[in-house]
C-alpha positions in Angstrom: -78.0 -17.7 17.2 -78.0 -20.8 14.9 -79.7 -18.9 12.2 -77.1 -16.1 12.3 -74.1 -18.5 12.2 -75.7 -20.4 9.4 -76.2 -17.2 7.4 -72.5 -16.2 8.1 -71.2 -19.5 6.8 -73.3 -19.4 3.7 -72.2 -15.8 3.1 -68.5 -16.8 3.6 -68.7 -19.7 1.3 -70.4 -17.8 -1.4 -68.2 -14.7 -0.9 -66.5 -14.1 -4.3 -63.4 -12.6 -2.6 -62.5 -16.1 -1.2 -60.9 -16.9 -4.5 -58.9 -13.6 -4.3 -57.5 -14.6 -0.8 -56.5 -18.0 -2.2 -54.8 -16.4 -5.2 -52.9 -14.0 -2.9 -51.8 -16.9 -0.6 -50.7 -19.0 -3.5 -48.7 -16.1 -5.0 -47.1 -15.4 -1.6 -46.0 -19.0 -1.3 -44.7 -19.0 -4.9 -42.6 -15.9 -4.1 -41.4 -17.0 -0.6 -40.1 -20.5 -1.5 -37.7 -19.4 -4.3 -36.5 -16.4 -2.2 -35.8 -18.6 0.8 -34.0 -21.2 -1.3 -32.0 -18.5 -3.0 -31.1 -17.0 0.4 -29.9 -20.4 1.7 -27.8 -20.9 -1.4 -26.4 -17.4 -1.0 -25.6 -17.9 2.7 -23.8 -21.3 2.0 -21.9 -19.8 -0.9 -20.9 -16.7 1.2 -19.7 -18.8 4.2 -17.7 -21.1 2.0 -16.1 -18.1 0.2 -15.3 -16.4 3.5 -13.7 -19.6 4.9 -11.6 -20.0 1.8 -10.6 -16.3 2.0 -9.5 -16.7 5.6 -7.5 -19.8 4.8 -5.9 -18.1 1.8 -4.9 -15.1 4.0 -3.5 -17.5 6.6 -1.4 -19.3 4.0 -0.2 -16.0 2.6 0.7 -14.7 6.0 2.5 -17.9 6.9 4.5 -17.8 3.6 5.5 -14.1 4.1 6.5 -14.8 7.7 8.5 -17.9 6.6 10.3 -16.0 3.9 11.2 -13.1 6.1 12.3 -15.3 9.0 14.4 -17.6 6.8 16.2 -14.6 5.3 17.1 -13.2 8.7 17.9 -16.5 10.5 20.0 -17.9 7.6 21.9 -14.6 7.4 22.8 -14.8 11.1 23.8 -18.4 10.8 25.9 -17.5 7.8 27.5 -14.6 9.7 28.2 -17.0 12.6 29.9 -19.5 10.3 32.0 -16.8 8.6 33.1 -15.5 12.0 33.9 -19.0 13.1 36.1 -19.6 10.0 37.9 -16.3 10.5 41.7 -16.8 10.9 41.8 -14.9 14.1 39.3 -17.3 15.7 41.2 -20.3 14.3 44.5 -18.8 15.7 43.0 -18.6 19.2 42.9 -22.4 19.2 46.0 -23.4 17.3 48.3 -20.3 17.7 50.5 -19.2 20.7 49.1 -17.4 23.7 48.1 -13.8 23.0 50.2 -12.1 25.6 50.1 -8.7 23.8 46.3 -8.7 23.5 46.4 -7.7 19.9 44.6 -10.8 18.7 41.9 -10.2 21.3 41.4 -6.6 20.1 41.1 -7.8 16.5 38.5 -10.4 17.5 36.6 -7.7 19.4 36.6 -5.5 16.3 35.4 -8.4 14.1 32.6 -9.2 16.6 31.6 -5.5 16.9 31.5 -5.2 13.1 29.1 -8.2 12.8 27.0 -7.0 15.6 26.6 -3.5 14.2 25.8 -4.8 10.8 22.8 -6.8 12.1 20.1 -4.9 14.1 18.7 -8.1 15.6 21.8 -9.1 17.4 22.1 -7.8 21.0 25.4 -9.5 22.0 28.1 -11.7 20.5 30.6 -13.4 22.7 33.4 -15.9 22.1 34.8 -18.3 24.6 38.1 -20.4 24.3 38.9 -22.9 27.0 42.6 -22.4 26.3 42.8 -19.1 28.2 39.4 -19.3 30.0 38.6 -15.8 28.6 35.3 -14.5 27.2 35.5 -11.9 24.5 32.2 -10.0 24.2 31.1 -6.9 22.4 29.3 -5.8 25.5 31.8 -6.7 28.3 35.1 -6.7 26.3 37.7 -9.3 27.3 36.8 -10.9 30.7 37.8 -14.0 32.5 35.1 -16.7 32.5 34.8 -16.7 36.3 33.8 -13.0 36.3 31.4 -13.3 33.4 27.8 -12.8 34.4 26.5 -15.8 32.4 29.3 -18.3 32.9 26.8 -21.0 33.6 25.4 -20.5 30.1 28.8 -21.2 28.6 29.1 -24.5 30.5 25.6 -25.5 29.4 26.3 -24.7 25.7 29.7 -26.5 25.8 28.0 -29.6 27.1 25.5 -29.7 24.2 25.7 -32.5 21.7 24.7 -30.3 18.8 27.4 -28.4 16.9 24.8 -25.6 16.3 21.5 -24.9 18.1 18.8 -22.3 18.7 17.8 -22.2 22.4 16.5 -19.9 25.1 18.7 -19.8 28.2 17.5 -19.3 31.8 17.9 -15.7 32.9 17.8 -14.5 29.3 14.1 -14.0 28.9 13.3 -11.9 25.8 16.3 -13.3 24.0 17.0 -16.3 21.9 20.5 -17.7 21.6 22.3 -19.2 18.6 25.4 -21.1 19.5 28.2 -22.8 17.5 30.7 -25.1 19.1 34.4 -24.5 18.2 36.7 -25.5 16.6 34.7 -26.5 13.5 37.1 -29.3 12.6 38.4 -31.8 15.1 37.2 -32.9 18.6 40.5 -33.0 20.5 42.3 -30.1 22.1 40.8 -26.9 23.5 37.1 -26.2 23.0 35.1 -23.0 22.6 31.8 -21.6 21.7 30.6 -18.7 19.6 27.3 -17.2 20.8 24.8 -14.8 19.2 22.2 -13.3 21.5 19.1 -12.3 19.4 16.5 -9.9 20.7 13.2 -11.7 20.3 11.0 -8.6 20.2 13.0 -7.1 17.3 12.6 -10.3 15.3 8.9 -10.4 16.0 8.4 -6.8 14.8 10.5 -7.5 11.7 8.2 -10.5 10.7 4.7 -9.4 11.7 2.6 -8.2 14.6 1.7 -10.9 17.2 4.6 -13.2 16.2 6.4 -15.1 18.9 9.5 -17.2 18.8 9.7 -20.4 20.8 12.8 -22.6 21.3 13.2 -26.3 22.1 15.8 -29.0 21.8 17.8 -27.5 18.9 14.5 -26.5 17.1 12.9 -23.1 16.7 9.2 -22.6 16.5 7.9 -19.3 15.1 4.2 -18.7 15.8 2.0 -16.1 14.1 -1.2 -15.5 16.1 -3.2 -14.6 13.0 -6.0 -12.1 12.9 -6.9 -11.5 9.2 -9.5 -8.8 10.2 -7.3 -6.6 12.4 -8.9 -7.2 15.8 -6.5 -5.7 18.5 -5.2 -7.7 21.3 -4.8 -6.7 25.0 -1.3 -5.3 25.5 -0.8 -7.0 28.9 -1.1 -10.5 27.5 2.2 -12.4 27.6 2.0 -14.0 24.2 5.2 -16.0 24.5 4.2 -17.8 27.7 0.6 -18.5 26.4 1.8 -19.6 23.0 4.4 -22.0 24.6 1.7 -23.6 26.6 -0.7 -24.3 23.7 -1.6 -27.9 23.2 -1.6 -27.3 19.5 2.1 -26.3 19.6 3.0 -29.5 21.5 1.1 -31.6 18.9 3.0 -29.9 16.1 6.4 -30.5 17.8 5.5 -34.2 18.2 4.2 -34.6 14.7 6.4 -36.2 12.0 4.6 -34.5 9.2 6.3 -31.7 7.3 3.1 -29.6 7.1 -0.5 -29.9 8.1 -3.7 -28.2 9.3 -5.9 -29.0 12.3 -8.2 -27.5 15.0 -7.2 -27.3 18.6 -7.5 -25.0 21.6 -6.3 -21.5 20.9 -4.6 -18.8 23.0 -8.0 -17.6 24.3 -9.1 -21.1 25.4 -11.5 -21.5 22.4 -11.0 -23.6 19.3 -8.6 -22.3 16.7 -7.3 -23.3 13.3 -3.6 -24.4 13.2 -1.6 -24.4 10.0 2.1 -25.3 10.2 5.1 -25.9 7.9 8.5 -27.5 8.9 11.7 -27.2 7.0 15.0 -29.0 6.9 16.7 -26.5 9.3 14.6 -27.7 12.3 12.5 -24.6 12.1 8.7 -24.8 12.3 6.3 -22.0 11.2 2.8 -21.9 12.7 -0.2 -19.8 11.9 -3.1 -19.7 14.4 -6.5 -18.3 13.6 -9.2 -18.3 16.3 -12.5 -19.9 15.2 -14.2 -17.1 17.0 -12.8 -14.6 14.4 -14.3 -16.7 11.6 -17.6 -17.0 13.4 -17.7 -13.2 14.0 -17.1 -12.5 10.4 -19.8 -14.9 9.4 -22.4 -13.3 11.7 -22.8 -10.2 9.4 -23.4 -12.6 6.5 -26.2 -14.2 8.5 -27.7 -10.8 9.3 -27.4 -9.6 5.8 -29.0 -12.8 4.5 -31.9 -12.3 6.9 -32.3 -8.7 5.9 -32.3 -9.5 2.2 -34.7 -12.3 2.8 -37.1 -10.0 4.7 -37.0 -7.3 2.1 -37.5 -9.6 -0.8 -40.3 -11.5 0.9 -42.0 -8.2 1.8 -41.7 -6.8 -1.7 -42.9 -10.1 -3.1 -46.0 -10.2 -0.9 -46.8 -6.6 -1.8 -46.4 -7.2 -5.5 -48.3 -10.5 -5.2 -51.2 -8.7 -3.5 -51.3 -5.9 -6.1 -51.0 -8.2 -9.1 -53.6 -10.6 -7.6 -56.0 -7.8 -7.2 -55.6 -6.7 -10.7 -55.8 -10.3 -12.0 -58.9 -10.8 -10.0 -60.8 -7.8 -11.3 -62.0 -9.3 -14.6 -62.8 -12.6 -12.8 -64.9 -10.7 -10.2 -66.7 -8.9 -13.0 -67.4 -12.1 -14.8 -68.7 -13.6 -11.5 -71.0 -10.6 -10.9 -72.1 -10.7 -14.5 -72.9 -14.4 -14.1 -74.9 -13.7 -11.0 -76.9 -11.1 -12.8 -77.5 -13.5 -15.6 -78.6 -16.2 -13.1 -80.7 -13.8 -11.2 -82.6 -11.9 -13.9 -82.1 -14.2 -16.9 -80.5 -11.5 -19.0 -78.3 -12.6 -21.9 -74.5 -12.0 -21.6 -73.4 -8.5 -22.7 -70.1 -9.5 -24.3 -67.8 -9.3 -21.3 -66.9 -13.0 -21.6 -65.9 -12.4 -25.2 -63.4 -9.7 -24.1 -61.9 -12.2 -21.6 -61.7 -14.9 -24.3 -60.2 -12.5 -26.7 -57.5 -11.5 -24.2 -56.9 -15.1 -23.4 -56.5 -16.0 -27.1 -54.1 -13.0 -27.6 -52.0 -14.3 -24.6 -51.9 -17.8 -26.0 -50.8 -16.4 -29.4 -48.0 -14.5 -27.9 -46.9 -17.5 -25.9 -47.0 -19.6 -29.0 -44.7 -17.1 -30.8 -42.3 -17.3 -27.8 -42.3 -21.1 -27.9 -41.6 -21.0 -31.7 -38.6 -18.6 -31.1 -37.4 -20.9 -28.4 -37.5 -23.9 -30.6 -35.6 -22.0 -33.3 -32.9 -21.2 -30.8 -32.7 -24.8 -29.7 -32.6 -26.2 -33.2 -29.0 -25.0 -34.1 -27.6 -26.8 -31.0 -29.3 -30.0 -32.0 -28.1 -29.5 -35.6 -24.5 -29.0 -34.4 -24.6 -32.3 -32.6 -25.8 -33.9 -35.8 -23.0 -32.3 -37.8 -20.4 -33.4 -35.3 -21.7 -37.0 -35.7 -21.7 -36.6 -39.5 -18.2 -35.3 -39.8 -16.8 -37.9 -37.5 -18.3 -40.7 -39.7 -20.4 -42.2 -37.0 -23.3 -43.0 -39.2 -23.2 -46.6 -40.4 -26.8 -46.8 -41.8 -28.0 -44.6 -44.6 -31.6 -44.8 -43.4 -30.8 -43.2 -40.0 -28.6 -40.6 -41.7 -31.4 -39.6 -44.1 -34.0 -39.6 -41.3 -31.8 -37.2 -39.2 -31.2 -35.0 -42.2 -35.0 -34.6 -42.6 -35.3 -34.0 -38.9 -32.8 -31.1 -38.8 -33.8 -29.6 -42.2 -30.6 -30.6 -44.1 -31.3 -31.5 -47.8 -29.8 -34.8 -49.0 -30.1 -34.3 -52.7 -27.5 -31.5 -52.9 -23.8 -31.7 -53.7 -21.6 -31.3 -50.6 -18.1 -30.1 -49.9 -16.3 -29.7 -46.5 -13.7 -27.0 -45.7 -11.6 -26.6 -42.5 -10.2 -23.3 -41.2 -7.1 -23.4 -39.0 -5.6 -20.2 -37.4 -1.8 -19.9 -37.9 0.6 -19.0 -35.1 -2.3 -17.8 -33.0 -1.0 -19.3 -29.7 2.4 -17.6 -30.1 1.5 -14.3 -31.6 -1.9 -13.6 -30.0 -1.0 -15.0 -26.6 -3.8 -17.6 -26.6 -3.2 -20.6 -24.3 -3.4 -24.0 -25.9 -6.3 -25.0 -23.7 -8.3 -22.0 -25.1 -8.5 -23.6 -28.6 -12.3 -24.1 -28.0 -12.7 -20.3 -27.8 -10.7 -19.8 -31.0 -12.8 -22.5 -32.8 -16.0 -20.8 -31.6 -14.8 -17.4 -33.0 -13.8 -19.0 -36.3 -17.2 -20.7 -36.7 -19.2 -17.5 -35.9 -17.3 -15.5 -38.6 -17.7 -18.3 -41.1 -21.4 -18.5 -40.5 -21.8 -14.7 -40.9 -19.9 -14.7 -44.2 -21.9 -17.8 -45.3 -25.1 -15.8 -44.8 -23.7 -12.7 -46.6 -22.7 -14.9 -49.6 -26.2 -16.4 -49.7 -24.8 -19.8 -49.8 -26.4 -22.9 -48.4 -24.3 -24.5 -45.7 -23.5 -24.8 -42.0 -20.4 -23.7 -40.0 -19.5 -25.2 -36.6 -16.5 -25.3 -34.2 -15.0 -28.8 -34.5 -11.9 -30.2 -32.9 -10.3 -26.8 -32.1 -10.9 -25.5 -35.7 -13.7 -24.1 -37.8 -15.5 -26.5 -40.2 -18.1 -25.8 -42.8 -20.3 -28.0 -45.0 -21.4 -26.2 -48.2 -24.2 -27.5 -50.4 -24.9 -26.8 -54.1 -27.6 -27.7 -56.5 -27.0 -31.1 -58.1 -27.0 -29.8 -61.7 -24.4 -27.1 -61.0 -21.1 -27.3 -62.9 -18.2 -28.3 -60.7 -16.1 -25.3 -61.8 -18.9 -23.0 -60.8 -19.1 -24.7 -57.4 -15.3 -24.3 -57.0 -15.5 -20.6 -57.9 -18.3 -20.0 -55.4 -16.3 -21.8 -52.7 -13.2 -19.8 -53.5 -15.1 -16.5 -53.3 -16.5 -17.6 -49.9 -13.0 -18.6 -48.7 -11.3 -15.3 -49.7 -14.1 -13.2 -48.2 -13.7 -15.2 -45.0 -9.9 -14.8 -45.0 -10.3 -11.0 -45.4 -12.8 -10.9 -42.6 -10.5 -12.8 -40.2 -7.6 -10.5 -41.0 -9.7 -7.3 -40.7 -11.8 -8.0 -37.6 -9.8 -10.6 -35.6 -6.2 -10.1 -37.0 -6.1 -13.9 -37.6 -4.0 -15.5 -40.4 -5.8 -18.6 -41.4 -5.3 -21.6 -43.8 -8.2 -23.3 -45.4 -8.3 -26.9 -46.6 -11.0 -28.0 -49.0 -12.1 -31.6 -49.8 -13.7 -32.9 -53.0 -17.3 -32.3 -54.1 -19.6 -35.3 -53.5 -23.3 -35.7 -54.5 -24.2 -37.9 -51.6 -24.6 -36.7 -48.0 -23.0 -39.9 -46.7 -19.7 -38.9 -48.3 -19.3 -35.8 -46.2 -16.9 -37.5 -43.8 -14.7 -38.4 -46.8 -14.6 -34.7 -47.9 -13.7 -33.7 -44.3 -10.8 -36.1 -44.2 -9.6 -34.8 -47.6 -9.8 -31.2 -46.3 -7.8 -32.2 -43.2 -5.2 -33.9 -45.5 -5.0 -30.7 -47.7 -4.0 -28.7 -44.6 -1.0 -31.0 -44.1 0.5 -29.6 -47.3 1.0 -26.2 -45.6 4.4 -27.6 -44.6 5.7 -26.7 -48.1 2.9 -24.5 -49.4 2.4 -22.1 -46.5 2.3 -19.1 -48.7 -1.1 -20.3 -50.1 -4.0 -19.8 -47.7 -6.4 -21.8 -49.9 -5.6 -25.5 -50.4 -7.9 -27.6 -52.6 -7.1 -31.3 -52.2 -7.2 -31.7 -56.0 -4.5 -29.0 -56.4 -2.1 -30.1 -53.6 -2.4 -33.9 -53.7 1.0 -35.1 -54.6 1.6 -37.0 -57.8 4.4 -39.5 -57.3 7.6 -38.6 -59.1 10.2 -40.9 -60.4 13.0 -38.7 -59.0 14.8 -40.1 -55.9 14.2 -38.1 -52.7 17.5 -37.4 -50.9 18.0 -36.0 -47.4 20.2 -32.8 -47.5 22.9 -34.2 -45.2 25.5 -31.7 -46.4 23.4 -28.8 -45.3 22.7 -30.5 -41.9 26.4 -30.8 -41.3 27.0 -27.2 -42.3 24.3 -26.0 -39.9 25.7 -27.9 -37.0 29.3 -26.8 -37.8 28.2 -23.1 -37.8 26.5 -23.6 -34.4 29.7 -25.3 -33.0 31.6 -22.2 -34.2 28.9 -19.9 -32.6 28.1 -18.4 -36.0 24.4 -18.1 -35.8 24.0 -16.0 -38.9 25.6 -18.7 -41.0 23.5 -21.4 -39.4 20.4 -19.4 -40.2 21.4 -19.1 -43.9 22.2 -22.8 -44.1 18.9 -23.7 -42.5 16.9 -21.6 -45.0 18.5 -23.6 -47.8 17.8 -26.8 -45.9 14.1 -25.8 -45.6 13.9 -24.8 -49.3 15.4 -28.1 -50.3 12.7 -30.0 -48.3 9.9 -27.8 -49.7 11.0 -28.6 -53.3 10.4 -32.3 -52.6 6.6 -31.6 -52.2 6.3 -34.7 -50.1 4.6 -34.2 -46.7 5.9 -37.5 -45.3 9.5 -36.8 -46.5 9.5 -33.3 -45.1 8.1 -34.3 -41.8 10.6 -37.2 -41.3 13.5 -35.0 -42.5 12.8 -32.4 -39.7 12.8 -35.2 -37.1 16.1 -36.5 -38.5 17.6 -33.0 -38.3 16.4 -32.6 -34.7 18.0 -36.0 -33.7 21.3 -34.9 -35.2 20.9 -31.6 -33.4 20.6 -33.4 -30.0 23.5 -35.7 -30.8 25.7 -32.6 -31.5 24.6 -31.1 -28.2 25.6 -34.2 -26.3 29.0 -34.2 -28.0 29.4 -30.6 -26.9 28.9 -31.6 -23.2 25.2 -30.6 -22.8 23.4 -32.4 -20.0 20.8 -35.0 -21.3 18.4 -34.1 -18.5 18.5 -30.4 -19.5 17.5 -31.5 -23.0 14.6 -33.7 -21.7 13.2 -30.6 -19.9 12.6 -28.9 -23.2 10.6 -31.7 -24.9 12.0 -30.7 -28.4 10.2 -33.4 -30.4 6.9 -32.4 -28.8 7.5 -28.8 -29.8 8.3 -29.8 -33.3 5.1 -31.8 -33.7 3.0 -28.8 -32.7 4.4 -26.8 -35.8 2.3 -27.1 -38.9 3.9 -24.9 -41.5 7.5 -24.3 -42.8 7.3 -20.8 -41.4 6.4 -22.0 -37.9 9.2 -24.5 -38.0 11.7 -22.0 -39.3 10.8 -19.4 -36.7 11.0 -22.0 -33.9 14.4 -23.2 -35.0 15.9 -19.7 -35.5 14.3 -18.1 -32.4 14.4 -21.0 -29.9 16.4 -24.0 -31.0 19.6 -22.1 -32.2 19.8 -19.9 -29.1 19.2 -23.0 -26.9 22.2 -24.7 -28.6 24.5 -21.7 -27.9 23.2 -21.3 -24.4 23.8 -24.9 -23.4 27.2 -25.2 -25.0 28.6 -21.7 -24.1 28.2 -22.0 -20.4 27.9 -24.7 -17.9 24.6 -25.4 -16.3 25.1 -23.0 -13.3 26.3 -20.1 -15.5 23.5 -20.7 -17.9 21.0 -20.6 -15.1 22.4 -17.4 -13.7 22.2 -15.8 -17.2 18.6 -16.9 -17.7 17.5 -15.7 -14.3 19.3 -12.4 -14.8 17.6 -11.9 -18.1 14.2 -12.7 -16.7 14.7 -10.3 -13.8 15.7 -7.5 -16.2 12.7 -8.3 -18.4 10.3 -8.1 -15.5 11.7 -4.7 -14.4 11.5 -3.4 -18.0 8.0 -4.7 -18.6 6.4 -4.2 -15.2 3.1 -3.0 -16.7 2.7 -6.1 -19.0 1.3 -9.5 -18.5 4.4 -11.2 -17.2 3.5 -14.9 -17.5 5.9 -17.6 -16.6 5.2 -19.4 -19.9 6.2 -16.3 -22.0 9.5 -15.8 -20.1 10.3 -19.5 -20.4 9.8 -19.3 -24.2 12.0 -16.2 -24.4 15.0 -17.9 -22.6 14.3 -21.3 -24.4 13.5 -23.5 -21.4 10.3 -25.2 -20.1 8.1 -23.3 -17.6 8.6 -26.0 -14.9 12.4 -25.8 -15.2 12.4 -22.0 -15.1 10.2 -22.0 -12.0 12.6 -24.4 -10.1 15.6 -22.5 -11.3 14.1 -19.1 -10.3 13.2 -20.4 -6.8 16.7 -21.8 -6.4 18.5 -18.6 -7.5 16.3 -15.9 -6.0 15.1 -17.6 -2.9 11.4 -16.9 -3.8 9.1 -18.2 -6.5 8.5 -16.4 -9.8 5.0 -15.0 -8.9 6.2 -13.5 -5.6 9.1 -11.7 -7.4 6.7 -10.3 -10.1 4.3 -9.0 -7.4 7.1 -7.4 -5.3 8.5 -5.7 -8.4 5.1 -4.3 -9.3 4.6 -3.1 -5.8 8.0 -1.4 -5.8 7.1 0.3 -9.1 3.8 1.4 -7.6 5.6 2.9 -4.6 7.7 5.0 -6.9 4.7 6.2 -8.9 2.8 7.1 -5.7 5.8 9.1 -4.4 6.9 10.8 -7.6 3.7 11.4 -9.6 0.2 12.7 -9.2 -1.4 9.7 -10.9 -4.7 8.4 -9.4 -4.8 5.0 -7.7 -6.5 3.5 -10.8 -3.9 5.0 -13.1 -1.1 3.5 -10.9 -2.9 0.2 -10.9 -3.2 0.2 -14.7 0.5 1.2 -15.0 1.6 -2.0 -13.3 -1.0 -4.2 -15.0 -3.6 -4.7 -12.2 -7.2 -3.7 -11.7 -7.7 -1.1 -9.0 -9.4 -3.6 -6.6 -6.6 -6.3 -6.9 -3.9 -3.6 -6.7 -5.3 -2.2 -3.4 -5.6 -5.7 -1.9 -2.1 -6.8 -2.9 -0.5 -3.4 -1.8 -2.1 -3.7 1.6 -0.9 -7.3 2.0 2.7 -6.4 1.2 3.0 -2.9 2.6 0.5 -3.2 5.5 -1.2 0.0 4.4 -3.4 1.3 1.6 -1.9 3.1 -1.4 -3.6 6.4 -0.2 -2.0 6.0 3.2 1.4 5.3 1.7 1.2 8.4 -0.5 0.2 10.5 2.5 3.1 9.2 4.7 5.8 9.5 2.1 5.2 12.8 0.3 
C-alpha cells in the first residue's frame, strides 16, 4: 500500500499536466475578478440611476399636480371673490328688504351660473343674517331653520378666518370653501358664501390616487405615487388612511416650505415623502413606498447575477481552450526534453521554433509600444507649448533642454499666429462655455493645413482659440517667411470657410531667431487681433502692418453724431438712428486707435443709459441686461454695429414706449408666438432672451409671472399639443412626429406618456 501511494505521488508531481491545471486556474481567476468587479460597479450604477429616476418622476408628478390644483383652486377662490363683490350680494346687506323676491331670484341665477361653469362645484349657497334665509342652487331660497345643514352655517360664521378650506361633519366626500361676508366692515348683519367641492372630481382631475385633506384653514393634497403603475385595491379608503399617516402629521407640524424624508407609508412600510408648501396655506405631498423601489431594484440584481454567471462561464470556457492551446508547445517541449534526457539525443530544433515565435511576439509588442509613445508624445509636447506661450520659462537652460526632449529645434526662426472665430457664438449657436470645443476644432484644421503646406510648426488649442508656432530656416529671407506664412493663413481661412463655415481672423506676431522670444511673438499676435475693431474687413493682420504710428492730429470724440443718434431714438426714428450710428462707427474707425475706439464706445453706451433714465426707464431693468458686459464681448466693428442695431436700439424703444408691465406682456406675447411658429426648432431660453433684448434670468421670471408656468413647461406642452395634431391629422410615423417637434423618438415617447398618460400609438388609436 505504501509503495502504491508513493508511486502515485511521484507520478502526480511529475505529471506535466499539473502546469496546465495551474494555468487554467490562474486564467479563471484573472477572468472572474474583473467580471465580478465590473458587475458590482454596474449594479451600484444601475441602483443609483433607478433611485434618481424615481425621485425625478416623483418631483415631476408633484409639480404637475401642484400646477393643476393651483389653477383649479385659485379659479374657485377667484369666482367666490367675484360673487362676493357682486352688487346683488352687497345689496342684500345694505339695501332694503327684498319683499318682491326679485333680488333673491337674481342671486340664484348668479349662483347657478357660477356652479354650472365649474364642474368641481356641487353646491353654492349664500346666507345673510338679516333675513335668516339661505339661498342655494340646490334648495333654492329656504329659511335657515329648515336648511338641512344649518349647523354648518353657525360653525362657519364662528370662524376667525375670513376665508378657509375645511371638511364639515356630515359632508364626507366634499371639501368646503367659505368666505365671510360682508368683505368690508365688521358691524351690522353678517353672512357667509359657501362653495361645496366634490373631492372625487378634484382627485380625478389631478391624478389617480390623489386625496384632499383639510385642517385648520389649510389644505393638504396628497399623491400616493406609484411611478411603475402598480394597481391598488379598490376597497381601500385612501382618504382615511392618508389622514392618519404620521408623515402627514410631521409635514403639517413642520415650519419648512419644502422637504424630503422617510416615514411609515399607507401600507405600514417605509415610504419616501416629498412635500412643498405655498403661501396660500396649501401643502402638496408625494408619497412613494420604499417597497416599490425595492421591487424595481430586484430585477437589476437578477440581471446582474445572470450577466455575471454568463460572463464567468464564457470566461472559464475560453480560458480552458486558450490555456490548452498555449500549453501544447510547452508540453511538446517538455516531452522533447524528456526524450533528450532519456536517450541523450540532441535537440531537433523545436526549441528554435518556440524562440522564433517568442522573438516575433516581442518584436510586435515593441512596435505597439513605439506607436503608443508616439501617441503620447503630442500630448506632452502640447503641455510644453502651453508653458512656452505663457512665458513661464525663466531659465534658458531648462527651455533648451525641454526643446531637445520634445524634438523642437532651437536654431530656427519662429513666429506665432493666433486664429479667432468671428461671431461663432451668435451665428453658429455655440455656447460660450463650449469655446474649448471650438479651439480644438480650429487647432485640428490648422495642423492638417500645416502638414499639407509642408511647413515646420505646431498647432494647439490655447485659451479658447487656435495658436500655431511656425519655424523657418535661419538663413531664409524675412519676406520669403512672410509670404509662406501668408499662403498658409489664406489656405487655412479657405478651409475653415469650406468645411466648418467659420469666419476667422488671424493675428501674426514678428519673426524672432530665438526660441525664448516665442512668448513675445504670441503677445504681438494677440495685440494684432485687437485692431479688428477698425480693420475687420482684413482677416490677416500682421503686427508690423497694423501697429499704429502716432499721428499729430488731435483725436476728437464725435459728440454731434452721438446727440443725433439719441435724438432719433427719442423720436422713435430707428432708421435715422442706424444711419447716424454708421457714420459714428466710420468716424471712430478712421482714427485707427484701438484705445480711442474702445473708450468711445463706452462713452456712447454711458450716454445711451443716461438718455434712457431721462425717458423714465427703470434702472433695475437696465442692470438686468449687463450692457457693458455685452459690449466688452464684442471684438470687431461689425459685431458692435450688429449688437447696437439688433439689440440696443430695439431695447431703447421697448423700454421707453411702454411701461414695464406692458413691455413684459409684449415680450411674453412675442415669445409665445415664436414658440408656436418654431415648434420643431431648438427653442432655448437664451435665444429667445436675445431676440427680445432681455437677460435669460429676467425673461424666465417674467414668463413664470405672466404665464403661471415656467418656460420649459410651456415649450414642452406646446410641442406635445403639436404632436397630438400630427398624430390625429397625418399618417406620419412616431419617429417622424418626434423629429417634427425637435425630439428623439425615445424622449418624445417618454414626455408624451408623462403629459397625456398614454403612449403616442394609443393616443392615435383612440382619437382617429
